[in-house]
C-alpha positions as CSV (number, residue, x, y, z in Angstrom):
1,M,-50.0,-19.8,29.3
2,K,-52.2,-20.5,32.3
3,L,-53.9,-23.5,30.8
4,F,-50.8,-25.7,31.1
5,K,-49.4,-24.4,34.4
6,S,-49.9,-26.7,37.4
7,G,-48.3,-24.5,40.0
8,D,-45.6,-27.1,40.6
9,E,-42.3,-26.1,39.0
10,Y,-41.1,-29.7,38.6
11,V,-44.3,-30.8,36.9
12,D,-44.2,-27.8,34.6
13,K,-40.5,-28.5,33.7
14,K,-41.2,-32.1,33.0
15,R,-44.3,-31.2,30.8
16,N,-42.1,-28.7,28.8
17,Q,-39.5,-31.5,28.4
18,F,-42.1,-33.9,27.1
19,C,-43.5,-31.3,24.6
20,Y,-39.9,-30.5,23.4
21,E,-39.2,-34.2,22.9
22,A,-42.5,-34.7,21.0
23,G,-41.7,-31.7,18.8
24,I,-38.2,-33.0,18.0
25,I,-39.5,-36.5,17.1
26,T,-42.3,-35.0,15.0
27,A,-39.8,-32.7,13.1
28,A,-37.5,-35.7,12.6
29,L,-40.3,-37.8,11.1
30,L,-41.4,-34.9,8.8
31,F,-37.8,-34.5,7.6
32,L,-37.5,-38.2,7.0
33,D,-40.7,-38.2,5.0
34,V,-39.4,-35.4,2.8
35,L,-36.0,-37.1,2.5
36,I,-37.4,-40.6,1.7
37,R,-40.2,-39.5,-0.7
38,G,-38.3,-36.6,-2.3
39,V,-34.7,-37.8,-2.6
40,I,-34.8,-41.6,-2.3
41,L,-38.0,-42.4,-4.0
42,D,-38.1,-39.3,-6.3
43,R,-41.8,-38.9,-5.9
44,E,-43.8,-35.8,-7.0
45,P,-43.4,-32.8,-4.7
46,S,-47.1,-32.7,-4.0
47,E,-46.7,-36.0,-2.1
48,Y,-44.3,-34.5,0.5
49,A,-44.9,-30.7,0.2
50,V,-47.0,-30.6,3.4
51,S,-44.4,-32.5,5.4
52,G,-41.7,-30.1,4.1
53,G,-43.8,-27.1,4.8
54,V,-44.7,-28.1,8.4
55,F,-41.0,-29.0,9.0
56,A,-39.9,-25.6,7.7
57,L,-42.6,-23.9,9.8
58,Y,-41.4,-25.7,12.9
59,V,-37.7,-24.8,12.3
60,C,-38.6,-21.1,11.5
61,L,-40.8,-20.8,14.5
62,I,-38.0,-22.0,16.9
63,L,-35.5,-19.8,15.2
64,F,-37.7,-16.7,15.3
65,R,-38.6,-17.3,19.0
66,Y,-35.0,-17.8,19.9
67,L,-33.8,-14.7,18.0
68,M,-36.5,-12.5,19.5
69,S,-36.0,-13.8,23.1
70,G,-32.9,-11.7,23.7
71,L,-30.9,-14.7,25.0
72,E,-28.1,-14.7,22.4
73,Y,-26.0,-11.8,23.8
74,P,-26.3,-11.7,27.6
75,D,-23.2,-9.5,28.0
76,V,-24.5,-6.5,26.0
77,F,-25.5,-3.7,28.4
78,T,-24.0,-0.5,27.1
79,K,-24.3,1.4,23.8
80,Q,-20.5,0.9,23.2
81,T,-20.8,-2.8,23.6
82,Y,-23.8,-2.9,21.4
83,S,-22.0,-0.9,18.6
84,K,-18.9,-3.2,18.9
85,K,-21.0,-6.4,18.7
86,R,-22.9,-4.9,15.7
87,R,-19.6,-4.3,13.9
88,E,-18.6,-7.9,14.7
89,I,-21.9,-9.2,13.3
90,F,-21.3,-7.2,10.1
91,A,-17.8,-8.6,9.7
92,R,-19.0,-12.2,10.4
93,S,-21.8,-11.7,7.9
94,M,-19.4,-10.6,5.2
95,A,-17.0,-13.5,6.0
96,S,-19.9,-15.9,5.9
97,G,-21.0,-14.4,2.6
98,A,-17.6,-14.9,1.1
99,I,-17.6,-18.6,2.2
100,F,-21.1,-19.0,0.8
101,L,-20.0,-17.5,-2.5
102,V,-17.1,-19.8,-2.8
103,L,-19.1,-22.9,-1.8
104,A,-21.9,-22.0,-4.2
105,A,-19.5,-21.6,-7.0
106,V,-17.8,-24.9,-6.2
107,F,-21.1,-26.9,-6.0
108,T,-23.0,-25.2,-8.8
109,G,-20.0,-24.5,-11.0
110,I,-18.4,-21.2,-11.9
111,P,-20.8,-19.2,-14.1
112,R,-19.8,-18.6,-17.7
113,E,-22.1,-15.8,-18.6
114,A,-23.0,-12.5,-17.0
115,E,-26.5,-13.7,-16.0
116,G,-25.1,-16.6,-14.1
117,W,-22.7,-14.2,-12.2
118,L,-25.6,-11.9,-11.4
119,D,-27.6,-14.8,-10.0
120,L,-24.7,-15.9,-7.9
121,V,-24.0,-12.4,-6.6
122,V,-27.6,-11.7,-5.8
123,M,-28.0,-15.0,-4.0
124,C,-24.9,-14.3,-2.0
125,F,-26.1,-10.7,-1.2
126,L,-29.5,-12.1,0.0
127,F,-27.7,-14.6,2.2
128,V,-25.5,-11.9,3.8
129,L,-28.5,-9.6,4.2
130,F,-30.6,-12.3,5.8
131,Y,-27.8,-13.5,8.0
132,F,-27.0,-9.9,9.2
133,L,-30.6,-9.0,9.8
134,M,-31.2,-12.1,11.9
135,N,-28.2,-11.5,14.1
136,A,-28.8,-7.7,14.3
137,A,-32.4,-8.3,15.5
138,S,-31.2,-10.8,18.1
139,L,-28.5,-8.3,19.3
140,Y,-31.1,-5.5,19.5
141,M,-33.5,-7.7,21.5
142,S,-30.7,-8.8,23.8
143,F,-29.6,-5.2,24.3
144,K,-33.2,-4.1,25.0
145,K,-33.8,-7.0,27.4
146,N,-30.5,-6.5,29.3
147,K,-31.1,-2.7,29.5
148,D,-34.6,-3.4,30.9
149,L,-33.1,-5.7,33.5
150,L,-30.6,-3.1,34.6
151,D,-33.4,-0.5,35.0
152,K,-35.4,-2.6,37.4
């Protein structure tokens, strides 16, 4: 954005560092607000919902920007490497889903009826799907970026 560019690389780098630090401090304060009001003081959710929403927006924005930047997989240049990494992502997603399923069963208890099992399996499936899609999108963006760099 031209508005914040000074023309001096050092000044721009320092300004970015200050903005990053301010964002982290703000996110930490929002998270502390949610933690203190929601967990420790057990207040009504309406008292800390805005803090929780802004914190979630901050985290999601950073995650989305990072995933779409194409920085996650710098070594993916060929279609074969892309396919291999995609299979690895699928295997990692399935393994993470299995761990998630076990941990969810341990912390929430093993379901006794079919409806509880259905909830657990659907929650696990959504976790695996979301995890896979995030990583697959990041892989695709990295592949596209790396391919564009090779073409130049």
